[in-house]
N, C-alpha and C positions, 0 to 999 in steps of 0.2 A: 362891219365889226370894229369896235372901238379899241383904242390902245389899251385901255384898262382891262377889257375882256381878254385881249391877247396876253397881256402880262399875267393875268390871273390863271389862264390856261397853262402857260409855260411853268409858272410856279407850282401848280397842281401836278403837272406831269413830272417835274423834277422831284417833288415830294413822293409821288408814287414809285418812281424808279429807284430812289435812294433809300426808301424805307427798309428794304431787306439788308442793305449794307450796314445799317445801324446795329442790327442783331448779329451780323457776321463779325463785327468789330470785337464783340466779347470773345469769340472763339480765337481770333487772331491775337488779341491782347494776352490771352492765356498762353498761347504758343510762343509769343515773343518774350514775355517777361519771366517765364518759369523755366528753370534749368534742372536737370536731374542731379541729385546729390546721393552719393553712395556712402554708407557708413559701415563699420565693422567688417572691413575687407580681410579675408583670410590671407595673411602674408605668405604662408607656405604654399598655398594653392596658386597664388598669383606671382610667385617669385620669378618665373620665366618671363612673364609679361612685363614686370617691373624692370628686369634687366634689359629687355629689348627696348623699352621706353627710354631708359637711361642712355643706351647706345644711340638711339635716334636723336635725343636731345643733345648729346655730345656732337653729333654731326652738324646740327644747326648752330651750336655755339662755336664750333671751330671754324665756321665759314665767315667771310666778311659780311657786313650788313647787306641784306637783300634790297635790291632796287628793281623797279619795273623794267621789263625787257621790251624795247621798242622794235617792232618788226615791220618791214614793208614787204608785202607779198606781190607787189607789182612794180612797174617801172616808174611810178610816180613817187618820188622820195618824200613828199610832204603828206602823203596819205599812208599813215602808219597805224599800227595797232599796239596797244599796251597790254601785255599778257599777264600782268600781275595787278589786277584791279583792286583787290582787297588788301591794302597794306597792313592793316591791323590784324589780319588773320593769324600771322605767325605769333604775334604777341598773345592773342587769345589762346592759341594752341599751347604755348608754353605756360600760360597761367593755369590751364587745366592740368598740366603735368607737374606743376610746382610741388604739390604735397607728396609726390611719389619719386622724386629725384633726390640725389645726394645733396648734402649741404654745400658742397663745392659748386655744384651746378646751380643751386638756388642763388 
């Protein structure tokens, strides 16, 4: 078996196995880049939810800046785990709440 034949078979195998992934990417792109948007919200029906949201945002804003928590579950101090992996999640959460909070909270 020649080197060119082996390379050709490897490339063909990769093409066959990666072909379905190309079609799946369209589905994932739609999931990743589209976000739900709600308009014409009934203020009277959602007043309790907005008040609860404002209280929860106050709890976040009254705290000091969040930092990752480093925990070691064993007796080896240099093997630790960071429990707050997504540092931008709090910013994203607050940005979704932005239209529904008071001007002072904004």
